[in-house]
Residue, then its C-alpha position, 0 to 999 in steps of 0.5 A: x279516891x287516887x291516893x297517888x295524888x303529889x303534893x305538886x299535883x296539889x299545888x298546880x290545882x291550888x293555883x289555878x283557882x280563880x274567885x266566882x261566888x256561890x249563891x244558896x237559894x231557899x224557899x220560904x213559907x210563901x212558896x205556894x203563894x197565889x200565883x206562885x207557879x207563874x212567879x217562879x217559871x219567870x224565876x226559872x227563865x231568867x236563872x237560864x237566861x243567866x246561864x245563857x249570858x253566862x253569868x250563871x256557870x253551874x246551875x242546880x235546882x235542888x229537888x227540896x221542900x227547904x233548899x231551893x238551888x244553888x249556882x256558881x256565878x262568874x261575878x263578884x259577890x257584890x254583883x251576885x247580891x244585886x242580881x239575886x235581889x233582882x230576882x222574881x221569887x226573892x222578891x215576892x217573898x217565895x225565896x231568900x238567898x245568900x251569896x258566898x265567895x268561894x274558889x273554883x277552878x276553870x275547866x271544872x264541870x259536871x259529868x254529861 
């Protein structure tokens, strides 16, 4: 940790914060229903497409039996809710989702 961060540096970062939406996807008990693999593939195709379109800035599938993934979306929370309600896994009852308003800092990325 860099202990030499000044109050001014914190303020500079804080003023650059922009609104985003954080989506949390959770698996349900119907995750392994008949036809689940095909439905999940369509979910993946859709999420990767949203990423390619810039609607999802960061996409993080989670290797868990409960948490399916998280995504940082570049749209307002209301629009993120609409988008996720149309997700194939959500519509099939295999996943649920929550959308949270959040702030992040333009230019932040995950390392290569």
